[in-house]
Every structure is written in structure tokens, then in C-alpha cells.
C-alpha positions as CSV (number, residue, x, y, z in Angstrom):
1,X,-6.2,-17.3,36.8
2,X,-2.3,-18.6,36.9
3,X,-2.6,-22.7,36.8
4,X,-6.4,-23.0,36.5
5,X,-8.0,-23.0,33.1
6,X,-10.7,-21.0,32.7
7,X,-13.3,-21.9,30.1
8,X,-15.6,-19.4,28.2
9,X,-18.2,-19.9,26.0
10,X,-19.3,-17.3,23.6
11,X,-23.4,-18.4,24.0
12,X,-25.3,-15.4,24.4
13,X,-23.3,-12.9,23.4
14,X,-24.3,-9.4,23.6
15,X,-23.8,-8.0,20.4
16,X,-24.3,-3.8,20.6
17,X,-25.5,-2.2,17.8
18,X,-23.2,-1.7,15.0
19,X,-21.8,1.4,14.5
20,X,-19.9,1.4,11.2
21,X,-16.5,3.2,10.4
22,X,-16.6,3.4,6.8
23,X,-12.8,3.7,5.8
24,X,-13.5,4.5,2.1
25,X,-13.9,8.4,2.3
26,X,-10.4,8.4,3.7
27,X,-8.3,5.8,1.4
28,X,-5.8,7.5,-0.5
29,X,-6.3,7.0,-3.8
30,X,-2.7,5.8,-5.0
31,X,-0.4,4.5,-2.1
32,X,3.3,4.7,-3.0
33,X,5.3,1.4,-3.4
34,X,7.2,-0.1,0.5
35,X,10.5,-1.1,0.0
36,X,10.9,-5.0,-0.7
37,X,14.0,-6.6,1.3
38,X,15.1,-9.4,-0.6
39,X,16.6,-12.0,2.1
40,X,17.4,-15.1,0.5
41,X,16.5,-18.1,-1.5
42,X,15.8,-21.8,-0.9
43,X,16.2,-24.4,-3.4
44,X,14.3,-27.0,-3.8
45,X,15.1,-30.1,-2.2
46,X,15.6,-32.1,0.9
47,X,18.8,-31.3,1.8
48,X,19.5,-28.6,4.8
49,X,18.4,-25.3,3.8
50,X,16.2,-27.0,1.3
51,X,12.4,-27.3,1.1
52,X,11.5,-30.6,-0.6
53,X,8.3,-29.0,-2.3
54,X,7.0,-31.4,-4.9
55,X,7.2,-35.0,-5.1
56,X,6.5,-35.8,-2.3
57,X,5.2,-39.2,-0.7
58,X,4.7,-40.3,-4.4
59,X,2.2,-37.6,-5.0
60,X,3.2,-34.8,-7.2
61,X,1.8,-31.4,-5.6
62,X,2.6,-28.7,-3.5
63,X,2.8,-28.8,0.2
64,X,2.6,-25.9,2.8
65,X,5.0,-24.0,4.8
66,X,4.3,-21.1,7.6
67,X,7.3,-18.3,8.1
68,X,7.8,-16.1,11.5
69,X,10.4,-13.5,12.0
70,X,11.7,-12.7,16.0
71,X,15.5,-10.8,16.5
72,X,16.1,-11.0,12.9
73,X,15.8,-14.5,12.7
74,X,14.0,-16.0,10.2
75,X,12.1,-19.6,11.4
76,X,10.4,-22.0,8.7
77,X,8.2,-25.0,8.8
78,X,8.8,-27.4,5.9
79,X,5.0,-28.9,6.1
80,X,5.0,-32.2,4.5
81,X,8.9,-32.1,3.9
82,X,9.1,-32.8,7.5
83,X,11.6,-30.0,8.6
84,X,12.1,-26.8,10.6
85,X,14.7,-24.4,9.7
86,X,16.3,-21.3,11.5
87,X,18.2,-18.6,9.6
88,X,19.5,-15.4,10.0
89,X,18.5,-12.6,7.6
90,X,21.7,-13.5,5.1
91,X,20.0,-16.9,4.9
92,X,22.8,-18.9,7.1
93,X,21.1,-21.9,8.0
94,X,21.9,-22.0,12.1
95,X,19.7,-24.5,13.5
96,X,18.3,-27.8,11.5
97,X,15.5,-30.1,13.1
98,X,14.3,-32.5,10.5
99,X,12.6,-35.8,10.9
100,X,15.2,-38.8,9.4
101,X,12.4,-40.7,7.8
102,X,12.0,-38.1,5.1
103,X,15.7,-36.4,4.8
104,X,18.9,-37.2,4.6
105,X,21.5,-37.1,7.4
106,X,23.2,-33.6,7.0
107,X,26.8,-33.8,5.6
108,X,29.4,-33.5,7.9
109,X,32.5,-31.2,7.0
110,X,36.0,-31.8,7.9
111,X,36.2,-31.2,11.8
112,X,34.0,-34.3,11.5
113,X,30.6,-32.1,12.5
114,X,28.0,-29.7,10.4
115,X,28.1,-26.1,10.5
116,X,24.2,-25.8,12.0
117,X,22.9,-26.7,15.3
118,X,20.9,-30.4,14.0
119,X,18.8,-32.2,15.6
120,X,16.2,-34.9,14.4
121,X,12.7,-35.3,15.3
122,X,10.0,-37.8,14.2
123,X,7.4,-34.9,12.5
124,X,4.1,-36.2,11.4
125,X,3.3,-32.8,9.3
126,X,4.4,-29.6,11.0
127,X,2.0,-26.9,10.2
128,X,2.2,-23.4,11.9
129,X,5.6,-22.3,13.3
130,X,6.2,-19.2,16.1
131,X,8.9,-18.0,17.4
132,X,9.5,-17.5,21.3
133,X,11.9,-16.2,23.3
134,X,14.6,-18.0,23.1
135,X,12.8,-20.7,20.6
136,X,9.8,-21.6,18.7
137,X,7.0,-23.5,18.8
138,X,5.2,-25.9,16.1
139,X,1.8,-27.7,15.4
140,X,2.6,-31.0,14.6
141,X,0.0,-33.9,14.6
142,X,0.2,-37.0,17.4
143,X,0.1,-41.1,16.7
144,X,-3.3,-42.1,16.2
145,X,-3.7,-44.1,20.0
146,X,-2.9,-40.7,21.3
147,X,-5.7,-39.1,18.9
148,X,-9.0,-38.0,20.8
149,X,-12.3,-38.2,19.3
150,X,-14.9,-35.3,20.8
151,X,-18.5,-36.6,21.4
152,X,-19.6,-33.0,21.6
153,X,-18.4,-31.6,18.1
154,X,-17.6,-34.7,16.2
155,X,-14.4,-33.4,15.8
156,X,-10.7,-35.4,16.1
157,X,-8.7,-34.0,18.4
158,X,-4.9,-34.7,17.1
159,X,-2.9,-31.9,17.1
160,X,-0.3,-30.5,19.8
161,X,2.3,-28.0,19.3
162,X,6.2,-29.0,19.9
163,X,8.6,-26.6,21.9
164,X,12.1,-26.0,20.6
165,X,14.9,-23.9,22.1
166,X,16.4,-21.8,19.7
167,X,19.1,-24.4,19.0
168,X,16.5,-27.7,18.3
169,X,16.5,-29.1,21.5
170,X,13.0,-30.8,22.1
171,X,11.3,-28.7,25.1
172,X,8.4,-30.6,25.6
173,X,4.8,-30.1,23.9
174,X,2.2,-27.9,25.0
175,X,-1.7,-29.5,24.9
176,X,-5.0,-27.9,26.0
177,X,-4.4,-28.3,29.6
178,X,-1.1,-26.4,29.0
179,X,2.5,-27.8,28.8
180,X,1.8,-31.7,28.4
181,X,-1.4,-31.5,28.2
182,X,-4.0,-33.9,25.6
183,X,-4.1,-32.5,21.9
184,X,-5.8,-30.2,20.4
185,X,-8.3,-29.8,17.3
186,X,-6.5,-28.5,14.0
187,X,-4.9,-25.5,14.4
188,X,-5.3,-22.6,12.2
189,X,-2.5,-20.6,13.8
190,X,0.3,-20.2,16.8
191,X,0.2,-16.9,18.3
192,X,3.3,-15.6,20.7
193,X,1.9,-12.2,22.4
194,X,3.9,-8.8,23.3
195,X,4.8,-10.3,26.8
196,X,5.3,-14.2,25.9
197,X,1.4,-15.6,26.4
198,X,1.0,-18.2,23.9
199,X,-2.2,-18.3,22.0
200,X,-3.4,-21.4,20.2
201,X,-6.4,-20.7,17.7
202,X,-8.7,-24.1,16.6
203,X,-11.4,-25.0,14.3
204,X,-14.3,-27.5,15.4
205,X,-17.5,-28.1,13.8
206,X,-19.7,-25.4,14.4
207,X,-17.1,-23.4,16.2
208,X,-13.8,-21.6,16.5
209,X,-11.8,-22.4,19.8
210,X,-8.9,-19.9,21.5
211,X,-7.0,-21.3,23.9
212,X,-5.3,-18.8,25.9
213,X,-1.7,-19.8,28.2
214,X,1.3,-17.5,30.1
215,X,4.4,-18.1,28.7
216,X,5.1,-20.4,31.2
217,X,2.5,-22.7,29.8
218,X,-0.3,-22.4,32.3
219,X,-4.2,-21.8,30.8
220,X,-5.3,-18.3,31.4
221,X,-8.6,-19.1,29.2
222,X,-10.3,-21.1,26.6
223,X,-12.9,-19.2,24.7
224,X,-15.8,-21.2,22.2
225,X,-17.1,-19.1,19.5
226,X,-19.6,-20.7,18.2
227,X,-21.1,-19.9,14.5
228,X,-24.6,-19.5,15.6
229,X,-23.9,-16.6,18.1
230,X,-21.7,-14.6,15.5
231,X,-22.4,-10.9,14.8
232,X,-24.1,-10.2,11.9
233,X,-26.7,-12.9,11.7
234,X,-29.0,-10.3,13.5
235,X,-31.3,-9.7,9.9
236,X,-31.1,-13.2,8.6
237,X,-28.2,-13.3,6.6
238,X,-25.1,-15.7,6.3
239,X,-21.5,-15.0,7.9
240,X,-18.3,-16.2,6.7
241,X,-15.3,-16.1,9.2
242,X,-11.6,-16.0,8.1
243,X,-9.7,-15.4,11.0
244,X,-9.7,-15.5,14.4
245,X,-6.3,-14.0,16.0
246,X,-5.5,-12.6,19.5
247,X,-4.4,-8.7,19.8
248,X,-0.5,-8.8,21.0
249,X,-1.2,-6.7,24.2
250,X,-5.3,-6.5,24.9
251,X,-7.1,-9.2,26.4
252,X,-8.7,-9.2,22.7
253,X,-9.8,-11.5,20.1
254,X,-9.8,-9.8,16.8
255,X,-12.4,-11.6,14.3
256,X,-12.1,-11.5,10.4
257,X,-15.6,-11.8,8.9
258,X,-17.7,-11.2,6.2
259,X,-21.6,-10.8,6.7
260,X,-24.1,-11.6,3.4
261,X,-27.0,-9.7,4.6
262,X,-30.1,-11.7,3.5
263,X,-31.0,-11.7,-0.3
264,X,-27.6,-10.9,-1.4
265,X,-24.2,-12.5,-2.7
266,X,-21.8,-9.2,-1.8
267,X,-20.3,-9.4,1.0
268,X,-19.7,-6.8,3.7
269,X,-15.9,-7.5,4.7
270,X,-15.8,-6.4,9.3
271,X,-13.3,-6.6,12.1
272,X,-14.6,-6.9,15.2
273,X,-12.9,-7.4,18.7
274,X,-14.2,-9.6,21.6
275,X,-13.1,-9.2,25.0
276,X,-12.2,-12.1,26.7
277,X,-13.1,-10.6,29.9
278,X,-16.8,-9.5,29.5
279,X,-17.8,-12.0,26.2
280,X,-19.0,-8.8,24.4
281,X,-18.9,-7.8,20.8
282,X,-17.3,-4.1,19.8
283,X,-18.9,-1.9,17.3
284,X,-16.9,-3.4,13.9
285,X,-14.9,-1.6,11.8
286,X,-16.4,-2.3,8.4
287,X,-13.5,-2.7,5.4
288,X,-12.9,-1.7,2.1
289,X,-12.7,-4.2,-0.6
290,X,-9.5,-3.7,-2.1
291,X,-6.8,-4.1,-4.5
292,X,-8.2,-5.1,-8.3
293,X,-6.9,-4.1,-11.4
294,X,-9.2,-3.3,-14.8
295,X,-6.2,-3.8,-17.1
296,X,-5.3,-7.1,-15.5
297,X,-8.4,-8.4,-14.8
298,X,-8.1,-8.8,-11.4
299,X,-11.7,-8.4,-9.2
300,X,-11.3,-6.0,-6.1
301,X,-11.6,-8.6,-3.3
302,X,-12.5,-8.0,0.6
303,X,-8.9,-7.6,2.4
304,X,-7.3,-10.5,4.0
305,X,-6.2,-9.5,7.8
306,X,-2.7,-10.5,8.8
307,X,-2.6,-9.4,12.5
308,X,-2.6,-6.3,15.0
309,X,0.2,-4.4,15.8
310,X,1.4,-3.6,19.3
311,X,-0.1,-0.2,19.3
312,X,-3.5,-1.2,18.0
313,X,-3.3,-1.0,13.9
314,X,-4.6,-3.6,11.9
315,X,-3.3,-4.9,8.6
316,X,-4.8,-5.7,5.9
317,X,-3.4,-6.9,2.5
318,X,-4.8,-7.7,-0.9
319,X,-3.9,-8.8,-4.5
320,X,-3.7,-5.8,-7.3
321,X,-2.6,-8.3,-9.9
322,X,0.2,-11.1,-10.6
323,X,3.1,-9.4,-8.8
324,X,1.4,-6.7,-6.8
325,X,-0.2,-6.5,-3.5
326,X,-2.0,-3.5,-1.7
327,X,-0.8,-3.0,2.1
328,X,-3.2,-1.1,4.3
329,X,-2.9,-0.6,8.3
330,X,-6.0,1.1,9.6
331,X,-6.0,2.2,13.3
332,X,-8.6,1.0,15.9
333,X,-11.1,3.8,14.6
334,X,-11.2,2.3,11.3
335,X,-9.0,5.3,9.8
336,X,-6.4,4.3,7.3
337,X,-3.1,5.2,8.3
338,X,-0.4,3.5,5.7
339,X,-1.6,2.7,2.0
340,X,1.2,0.9,0.0
341,X,2.0,-1.4,-2.4
342,X,4.3,-4.2,-2.4
343,X,5.9,-6.0,-5.4
344,X,6.6,-9.7,-5.2
345,X,8.6,-12.0,-8.2
346,X,5.2,-12.7,-10.7
347,X,6.8,-15.9,-11.6
348,X,6.3,-16.8,-7.7
349,X,2.8,-18.5,-8.3
350,X,3.0,-22.1,-6.4
351,X,2.5,-20.8,-3.1
352,X,2.4,-17.5,-1.4
353,X,2.4,-16.9,2.5
354,X,2.4,-13.8,4.2
355,X,3.7,-13.2,8.4
356,X,3.2,-9.8,11.0
357,X,5.6,-9.8,13.2
358,X,3.9,-7.8,16.3
359,X,5.7,-4.6,16.0
360,X,4.5,-4.9,12.3
361,X,7.6,-6.2,10.2
362,X,6.2,-8.2,7.4
363,X,7.6,-11.2,6.0
364,X,6.6,-13.3,2.5
365,X,8.0,-16.8,1.4
366,X,7.3,-17.3,-2.4
367,X,7.4,-20.3,-4.2
368,X,8.3,-20.6,-7.6
369,X,9.0,-23.9,-9.9
370,X,12.7,-24.1,-9.3
371,X,13.2,-22.0,-5.8
372,X,11.6,-20.3,-3.1
373,X,12.2,-16.5,-1.8
374,X,12.0,-15.0,1.3
375,X,11.7,-11.1,1.6
376,X,10.8,-8.5,4.4
377,X,8.8,-5.5,4.4
378,X,9.3,-2.2,7.3
379,X,6.5,-1.8,8.1
380,X,7.5,-1.3,11.5
381,X,9.1,1.9,10.8
382,X,5.8,3.1,9.2
383,X,3.7,1.4,11.8
384,X,5.9,3.3,14.5
385,X,6.7,0.3,16.4
386,X,10.4,-0.1,15.3
387,X,12.4,-1.0,18.4
């Protein structure tokens, strides 16, 4: 299908009878801790290697940040700070791409240059970031004259995915028709699959969109998942979707949703697979309420889906307190294969964000009132995906 866009709509999907895999019966009661590897900290500010977290554009409010790792490097987008940075695992700034309107020019060393690869780019508000072979992809907005109003959904298509080399050189943008294409609707995630294929997940009123491309940027498929066609609605209840993400190997979308049966306000968390070729949903995995701590008053919550590893295991995370999380790894049949606790800095309460590599390496960025810290957990070793 290279070079042609295959448009697929999920209307009329064949939904098989649900066979629930209740994982509670095989959930270990405790779960040992997983060692945290603290990598580096980021001061709060506008200089290279810093993130301007507060007092942006006249407002005292927190911004956003995304993080991704690949080949031992850490990629961070600065959201409202208008910058993207690439570090090694020791915290050395290797590449710095910044908006000169929002950030001062980097200082020069005694040789008249900088210690990093530096490039400027007029970012509007970079958000999601994904590392790819030889570089990285960043979700950003477009100027008003390039925005498109979709008459069918009423959505504004105003986001593109910028492509940069690892040294910060701009290599063009990815749009709906491929590289150089028109804008996407609101982007929820960018995923680079194991062989380099790119999947852009977007949200429009009444539907979720999934755009699939080859590593060269040729359109492969477009999937529309309609709210009215979601599994779990058969009995007249409601459904809330929290994640639509591609599998790193198979041509499958993983959909994490909660089903609220008719007359009930207690959700049933589930994970479905949607085949891109047949447009059929799998039988769901019925997930457990994880986390919670009666001593701290933290109630059990449905798990957050972080992604699926290259061997098909699904990673879930739930808070257990101000400085503890429960991390579970579930196989394709719904059985828990790993159950661990993660410790984070309890003072880092402004913003927390986790991101998983395709092999299971888990990275987190944590913002407190004075600095941000970056850490990772070698879940890839436990998942059997270490390379």
C-alpha cells in the first residue's frame, strides 16, 4: 500500500462476544520495588538545558512537557517554553532547538561556538515528541492561514509533525498525506513502531483517528473509530476512551477504555485490540483496579495504559500514594507477568509524565517547584526485551 492512502472507517465493525480475562485471580498480593535510576535534573529557566515552567506569557501556570528515549538518549519537548532538547543519560545537552522569540540565544564558549548542536525554529507550542532512527519527530501547531476546518466533524486541523535530524536540522513536516501534507486534527500521541513506521493518533468530535505511515512517510492506512461504534455499548451503557495506541510490531490498535454498564457509575476497565486489516475487535482483557493505599486515603483507580512492548506485553501503571506507583506487565492473554512498585520524589507534585520505549524501558520526568528530574526503570530487562 506504499504511496497510497487507504482510508478505513470503523463503522459496522464486527464485535465478537466478549470473553473476559479477569486478571485479579493471578495478581500478586505485594510486588517488590523496581530500582530507579536517577539520570539528571533540569533547572527551571529559559537557558539551554533548562525548562521555563512558570510565568510564561504573563501567566503563572504550569506548561507541558513530553519525554522519549532511544539508543540511550533522552528527548524532551518543552511545550510552552518553545524548545526541544536531546541529552545523553548523564544529562549532557547534545542538541538544542529553540524558538528565539521565547528563549535567549545560547552563550558562546571561548572558541566562539557552543558545546551542543544548536538550531533555531519558530515553534508555536511543541507537544508530543517521538524518537526515530537518526532524529526525532515533534508535534507543533501551524499558522492560522494553514489551518483547515473539517466540515464533517467540526474539528480544526491545525497540527503537523516536524521532523529533525539528531543534530537539530529541520527535515520537513509530516501531514495527513505524508511528508509535506496538510495539518492533522489535535494530536494525542506520536508512535514510532519497531521497524520505523510512524503512527499519529488524533481526536476529533465523535471519533478517534489513527494515521499510519511508512518510515519514509508514505501513507499506509487511516482508521476512524467512531464513538457510536465502540465495543461495550451493546448493553446500553456508556464508554470512556483513555488511549488509542498502535502495537509496535503487529498491525493492531490497542484501545484502553472504561465501560459503565447501564445504571452503574463503577467503571469496568478493559483493553481491546482492533485489527487494521479486518477491522474486528478482539475479545477484551478485563483489567483490575490497581493501586490505592488505605493509610493515605488514595483510592484504587483504573490503570493507565503506557503501551505495548515488542513481545506483546501491555504495561499499566496506577498511583498508590504521593511517591509510589504500581507497575504491572500483562501478557496478551491477560495474565500478570510482572508486578512492581516504583518510587518517585514526593515533592515533584507539579507535573509527572511517564513514557515507555518499545522494548519496555520506562522513563519519567517529574517537576517540583524548583527543578525537574529525569529517571528511568529497566523494565525492559524484566520484560525480556533488552537488546
